[in-house]
C-alpha positions in Angstrom: 0.1 0.0 0.1 1.3 3.4 -1.1 1.3 6.2 1.4 -1.3 8.9 0.5 -1.5 12.3 2.2 -4.4 14.8 2.5 -3.6 18.3 1.7 -6.1 19.4 4.4 -7.0 17.5 7.6 -10.2 15.4 7.5 -11.6 17.0 10.5 -14.9 18.6 9.6 -16.6 19.2 13.0 -15.4 19.2 16.8 -17.8 19.2 19.3 -18.2 19.4 23.3 -20.9 19.1 25.6 -21.4 19.8 29.2 -24.5 18.4 31.0 -25.4 19.3 34.4 -28.1 19.7 36.8 -31.0 21.5 35.5 -31.2 25.6 35.7 -34.8 26.2 35.3 -34.5 30.0 35.3 -32.3 29.7 32.1 -34.9 31.4 29.7 -36.5 33.7 32.2 -33.0 34.9 33.8 -30.0 34.2 32.1 -30.3 33.8 28.2 -30.6 37.9 27.8 -27.4 38.4 29.2 -25.4 35.5 27.8 -26.8 36.7 24.4 -25.3 39.9 25.0 -21.9 38.5 26.4 -21.7 35.8 23.3 -22.7 38.7 20.8 -19.6 40.6 21.9 -17.5 37.4 21.5 -18.2 36.9 18.0 -21.6 35.0 18.2 -24.1 37.7 17.0 -26.8 35.2 15.5 -29.3 34.1 18.0 -32.3 31.9 17.7 -34.6 29.9 19.8 -35.9 26.5 19.1 -38.2 23.8 20.5 -36.7 20.2 20.4 -38.3 16.9 21.5 -36.7 14.6 24.0 -37.9 10.9 24.3 -37.6 9.7 27.8 -36.8 6.1 29.1 -40.6 5.1 28.8 -41.2 6.7 25.5 -42.8 9.9 26.7 -42.1 13.2 24.8 -40.8 16.1 26.7 -40.5 19.3 24.8 -37.6 21.6 25.6 -36.4 25.0 24.6 -32.9 25.4 23.3 -31.2 28.8 22.5 -28.7 28.8 19.5 -25.8 31.3 19.3 -23.7 31.3 16.2 -20.9 33.3 14.2 -21.8 35.4 11.1 -20.6 32.6 8.9 -21.9 29.7 11.0 -18.6 28.4 11.6 -19.2 28.3 15.5 -22.3 27.4 17.3 -23.2 27.2 21.0 -26.5 25.4 21.9 -27.8 26.2 25.5 -30.6 24.2 27.3 -31.7 24.0 30.6 -29.4 21.1 31.5 -26.5 21.4 28.7 -24.1 23.6 26.8 -22.8 22.3 23.6 -20.1 24.2 21.4 -19.3 23.1 18.0 -16.6 24.4 15.4 -16.5 23.6 11.7 -13.3 25.4 11.4 -10.9 23.1 13.5 -7.2 24.1 13.3 -5.9 22.5 16.5 -6.8 21.2 19.9 -5.1 24.2 21.6 -7.2 27.0 20.0 -10.4 24.7 20.3 -9.9 24.1 24.2 -9.1 27.9 24.7 -12.2 29.0 22.9 -14.4 26.3 24.4 -13.2 27.3 28.0 -13.6 31.0 27.2 -17.2 30.7 26.3 -18.1 28.1 29.0 -16.4 30.4 31.4 -18.6 33.3 30.5 -21.8 31.1 30.6 -20.7 30.0 34.2 -20.1 33.6 35.0 -23.6 34.8 33.8 -25.4 31.7 35.4 -23.6 31.6 38.7 -22.8 28.2 37.7 -20.1 27.4 40.3 -22.6 28.1 43.1 -24.9 25.0 43.3 -24.8 23.3 39.9 -23.5 19.8 39.5 -21.6 18.8 36.3 -22.7 15.2 35.3 -21.0 14.9 32.1 -18.6 16.2 29.6 -18.1 14.7 26.1 -15.8 15.3 23.4 -16.3 14.4 19.6 -14.5 14.7 16.5 -16.3 14.2 13.0 -14.1 13.3 10.2 -14.8 13.3 6.4 -12.7 12.3 3.5 -14.3 13.8 0.5 -13.6 12.6 -3.3 -11.9 9.6 -4.3 -11.7 6.3 -2.4 -11.4 6.9 1.3 -9.9 3.5 1.8 -6.7 4.8 0.1 -5.9 7.1 3.1 -6.7 4.5 5.9 -5.0 1.3 6.8 -7.0 -1.7 6.1 -7.8 -2.2 9.8 -10.0 0.7 9.6 -12.0 -0.4 6.3 -14.5 -2.0 8.6 -16.3 -5.4 7.5 -16.1 -6.5 4.1 -19.3 -8.4 2.8 -19.4 -10.8 0.2 -20.2 -9.0 -3.3 -23.4 -11.2 -4.0 -25.1 -10.0 -0.8 -28.1 -8.1 -1.3 -29.0 -5.3 1.1 -32.5 -3.8 1.3 
C-alpha cells in the first residue's frame, strides 16, 4: 500500500458538550445576558428553538434550546436548561479549540452563577471526520476499512 496524504486534515466538526443539573431559570433570567456576552465574543446570530426529547418510557418532553452562532456559521453554541454544547466547523488544532471552549463556557458560568449549586454530570468531546472525493480507503490502513461483505449479498 502506498502512502497517500491529504492536503487538508479530514476533521470537519469538533464538538464538546457539558451536561449539568437543570437550571430552570435559564430562559427567564439568564439567556438575555448570555446573548449579550456571546454577541460581543463573535456569536451575534441568535435563535430559539423547541426540541423533543424521548424519555426512558417513550414519553415526549418538549425543551427550549437557545442557539448562538457566528456570522459565517463556523461556530455554534447550543444552550438548554441542563446542557451547553460548543461546535466548531473550522478546527485548526486542539489548543485553539480548548481555549475558545473554555472561554465561552467560563462566560456562561459567570452569567448563570454556575459554580454555586450546579452539578456537572457529564463532559463529552467528539470529532467528526470526512474524506471527500476519491476512494477513502486509500487514506486509511485496512484495519479501519470495517467489515467487507460478500459481493453477492443484497442489502435492502
